[in-house]
N, C-alpha and C positions, 0 to 999 in steps of 0.2 A: 540314576541320573543326578548330576550335580545340582545343588540347591539353587544356583544362579542360572541354570540352563533355562532356555525359553521352552517351556512345556506347551502342549496343545492348549491347555486351559489358559495359561498366561498369554499365549499368542492371541487367542480369541478375545480375552478381556482387554488386552492392549489395543487391538483393532477396534473393538466396540467403543472404548473410551475416546479414541481418536475421532470417531464419528459423532461423539457427543450423545450417544444413546444410553438410556438406562437399560438394565437387564430385561425389563418387561417389553421394551420395544424390540430388542433382538429376538426375544422369545416369540413375539407375535409374527415377526417376519419369517421365522422358520417353523412356525406351527408347533412350538414347544411351550412348556410351562416355565414361569420365571424361576421356580425352584430347580428345574432341570438345568437351566443356564447357569445358575449359581453353583450347582454341584460340579458341572463341567469346568467352569472357570477356576474352581478351587482344586481341580484334579482329583475330585472324589470319585467320579464315575468316568468311564471311557466313552468315546463315541465310536461305536462299532458299525454304524450304518454308513455305507459308502454314499448313499443318497443324501444323508444328512451332512456329511462332509462336503459334498458338492454344493449343497444349498448354502452352507456357511461360507464356502469359497465365493459364491456369487454375491451374497448380500454384503459381506465384509470386504470384498475386493482382494482376497488373499489367494495366491496361486494354489491350486490343489496340491501340487507336489510339496509345497511348503507346509501345508497342513498335514500331509501324510508323513513328512519327515519328522514333524513334532509329535505325532501320535505315538503312544506306547507300542512296542513290538508285540506281536501276538503272544498272549499269555502273561505279559508283563503287567503287574498291578500298578495303577496310577500312583504317583508320588504321595499325594495326601492320604490316599486310602491305605497305603502301606504303613502309615504311622498310627492307624486306628486299630483298636483291639479286633481280633478276628471275628468276634461275635457281632460286631457292629458294622463290618465291612459290607458294602453293597455286593450282592451276589445273585443267586438264582431266583430271588423273588422279584427281580426287576421285570419290566416289560420285555417284549421280544427283541427290541433293539439293544438295550443295555445288557441283556443277558446272553447275547450271542456268544458261542464258544470260540476258543482261539483258532480252531481249524477254519471256521467260517470266516473269521476276520482275516486270516492269512490269505484265503482265497479272494476275498474282496480287495485286499490291498494289492495282491498280485495282478488282479484284473485291472485295477486302477492304474498301476504302473505301466501296463501294456497299452490300455485303451484310452485313458483319460489324461495322461500327463504330457502329451505332446504339446510343445509351446504353440500358442495361437498367434503370436505376433512377432516373436523374436527368432524364429527358425531361419536358418540360412537357406535362401532359395537354391534349389538344385539347378546347376548350370545346364543349359541345353547342350546335349552331345552332338557334335558335328561328324557326319560320316563322309565328308568331302575327301579326306585322304583315302578311305576305303574305296570310295567310288573311283578315284583316280587310279588306284591299283587295279580294280576290276576292268575299267574301260581302257586304260592306257598303259598299264604295267609299270607305273611310275612310283614305286615305293622303295626307298633306299633301305639297305640292311643297316640296322642301328650300329653306330660306331662301337668298336671294342666288343662286338658280339661273339659269343662262343658258338661258332658254326660247326658243332660236333653233335653226334647223336645225343649225348648227355645234355649238352647246352640247349638243343632244340626241344628235347623232352621237358626240360625245366621251363622253357618259354611257354609251351602248351599248358603245363600245369599252372603257371602264373596267370595266363589268360583265363583259364577255367575258374580260378579263384576270384579274379576280378568280377566275372559274371555272377558267381554265386554270392559274392558280397554286395552285389548291385552297384558296383563302381563303374557305371556305364560310360561316364565321361573319360575315365582313365583307359578303359578298354577300347573305346572308339579312337583314342589318340595313339595307342601303342599297337593295336592289332595289325594294321597294314605292315609295319616294320617287322613284326614277328612272322607274318606270312612270308614276306620276302626273305627273311632269315631261314625259314624252313625250306623254302624253294632253293636256297643256295647250297643246301646240304647235298653231297654227292655220295653215291649215284642217285639218280632221280627216284628209283624204286624204293630206296631207303627213306627218302624224304616224303614220299607220297602220303603215307598214313598221317604224319604230323601235319602236313598241309591240309589234308581233309579234316582233321580234328579242328584246326584253326578256322577253316571255312564253316564248319558246323557251328562253332561258337559265334562266328560273324553272322550267320543266318539268324541265330537266336537273338543277337543284339539288334539286328534290323527289324525283327518282329517286335521287340520291345519299343523301338523308336518309330514303329508304324511305317517303315520304308518298304512297302510291298514289292516294288520293282526290284530292289536290291535283294530281298529275300529269295526271289526266284533265281537270280544270278548266283548268289553265294551258295544256295542249296545245290545247284547244278555243278558248280565247281567242286563242292565237297564230294558229291557222288562220283564224279569222274576221277578225282584223286583217290578216293577210297577204293574204287575198283582196281586201280593200279597197285595200291598197297596191299590189298587182299585181306585186311583185318575185318573179320566178320562183324565185330561190335561197331567199328567205325562205319562200315557200310550200312548197318541197321540204323544208326543215328542219322546218316545222310538221307536215307529213305524217309525217316521221320520228318526231316526238314523239307524234303521235296513234297511230302504230303501236306505239310503246313503251307507251303507256297501255293499248291493247287487249291487248298481250302480258301486261302485269302484272295484268290482270283475267282472264287465262286463255283469251282468245279468240285462240289461236295462229295458226290458219289465216287468220283475217281480218286479223290483224296482219301476217302475211307478205305477203298480197295487197296491203294498203295501201302498204307500202314498195316492192314491186316495181312497182306501177302508178305510183307517184309518180316512180320512176326513169325509167320509160318516158315519162311526160309531160314530165319535165325534158329528156330527150334530144331530144324533138321540138320543144321550145320554142326559138325562134330569137332571143329577146330578149337573152339573156346570152351572153357569149363561150363558145365551145365548150369550151376547156380547163377553164374554171371549172365549166361545167355537168357535164362528165364527172367532175370531182373530187367534186362534191357528189353526183352519181349513185352513185359508188362507195360513199359512206357509206350511202346508202339500201339498196343491194344487200347490203352487209356486215351491216346491221341485219336485213334479211330473212333472211340466212343464219343469223344467230344465233338468230332466232326459229324457223326450220325445224329447227335442231339441238335446240332446247329441246323441240320437238314430237317429236323422235326420227326425223325424216325425213332420213336420212343422204344419200340421193341428191340431194335438192333442196338441202340445206345445202352440200354440196361443190360442186354446180354453181353456186350463187349466189356462194359465196365466190371461186370461180375467176373468174367473170365480174366480180366486184368488183375483183379484182386486175388484170385486164386493163384495166378501165375506169380504174382509178387510174393505171396506167402511161401511159395516153393523156392523162390530165387534168393539171391544174396547180393546186395549192392556193395560196391567197394568204393573206397575214398577216391580212386582215380577213374571212376566210371565215366564213360563218354557223356552220359546224360544223368539227370537226377532221377533215380529209380527207387523202387521200394513201395511198400504199402502206403506210406504217408503221401507219396506222390500220386498214387491212385486215388486216395481219398480227396485230394485237392481237385483232381479231374472229375470225380464223382460229384463234388460240390458244384462244379461248373455245369455238369450234365443236368443236374436238377434245375439250376438257374435257366439254362437254355430251353428247357422243356416247360418253363413257366411255373415250376414247383418251388417257389421261394420259401415256403414254410418248411418243406422237407429239407431244403438246403440249409436253412438256419438250424434245424434240429441236428443235422449232421455236423455243422460247424461247432456246435456246443460240445461235441465229443472229441474235437481236435484240440490238443494243447499247442498253441502257437509257439510257446517257448521251447517245445520239443522239436520243432522243425529245424533242421540242421543249418540252414543258410538264411541270410538276410533276404535274398531274392524270394525264397519260398515264403518266408514270413510276410513280406510285403504283398506278394501275390495273394496269399490267403486272405489278408484283411481287405484287399481290393475286391476280391470275389464276394466276401461277406457284405461289403458296402453295396455292391451291385444287387445282391439279393434284397437287402433292406430298401434300396431304391425301387426295385421292382415291386416290393410289398407296400410301398407308399409310406415308409417310415423315415423321414428326413433326418431326425435327430440321431437315430441309430446308424444311419448311413454315414453321417458326418463323423461320428465317433470312430467308426471303423476306418474311415479315410485318415483320420489323425493317427490312428494306430499304425496304419500302413506307412505313413510318413515317419513315424517314430522308429519303425523297424528298418525301413529302406527309403531314405529321402528321395532318391532318384527314381523310384518306382512311380511317384505321383506325377511324373511328366508324361505319362501315357495318355493316349487319347480318351480312353474310357473314363479316366479320372477327371479330365477336363470337362467331359460331357456331364458327369455327375455334379461337379463343382458348379457348372453353369446352372443346373437345375436347383441346386441348394441356395443360390443367391436370392431366390424368391423368398427364402426364409431368413433373410439377413438379420431381422430384429430378434428372432428367437434362437439364432445360432451364432453366439459371439465369436468373432474372428473368422467367419467363413469367407469374407471378402479377402482378407489377408491370405487365407489358405488358397483361394482360387488364384491369386497372384503368384504364389509359390508353385502352383501347379502349371503355370505358364500361360494363364489367361490374361488378356489385356482388359483391365478394369477401368471403365470410364468414370 
């Protein structure tokens, strides 16, 4: 690090002096010794505790990302310490904080980057997605084919892939704006039997978008359109995904037993279908079983929910998801559903234990990452831990800003407003989630 660079120690010292505090005052505020503050400011020892960094951020008014950026990389010796003889460097005789090993520090900084560094006041509010164009298409058939569209099998396939990518990247505003035109484009492909599978794929994506935006009436319509088109096209995987959307529609209308049965039967039908490759069928089947487990948990049927999620996990291990899969499949997807199953059954502690085993950075899409953190927030909310709930919601916003427009997030944000004084920035977050703040 260059001699004139603003190290962590220099940054802390500069901020302390700006406030007019002697080192003993800062030490008292963060429950440290004056000697410890002196050594940190001279870059003699590192600060390896995330909690201490957070405390310094609060009392000095420095954004946590700024502190993390100034901190030495894992395993890097602080600047001043590197100039001291090896025999006098601070090392293993320090207390548990200063003596933390580089691996632990790397883990803490990675966790901070995901969970604690979302901006509290300067984030761009996610724009509310409007489904009016999709509704017009569904009710009146009034969606024009986009100008200069390639209405060929290759062009329509590319359009389906782009729509799926928008969903997985949690770009719901873009998807809501472009999806009606892409459906019209797929419908224009001739003959109709050739376009049917693409139309069904797009309606499946539309159903998932409507679920995200809480438009239950449109979920039922889009799921029905998807299933009808999928049956014409005859693709087993698209039919299975359409059944999953129909199951979701029935669940959201309160018909839980029927919704569970639809998903389980679709998984059985897919397993018996020999047209698609077995690993792909198993992977898609695991999503159906996980959906059924979620619905059974919502019904309070603990035994059925656990049996189905266990079967989903075994099926996912035997299957193989592909990049162009109709739905997000695989063991990670099953684990996310298992997290929701624990939550719905009131087992927040088990859910949090499971969440600790899931690496959010390994989840392949922004949509999955955002959903993971929202589910974690729901568990902490159920457990009565508002601070942890708020942190998880900020992480969800960091991963997928448009995910926080969901109704569940607004409900949690409303509850967190009671803790306004102890949760800095929660009112601003509630506004970004779409709440009207008086």
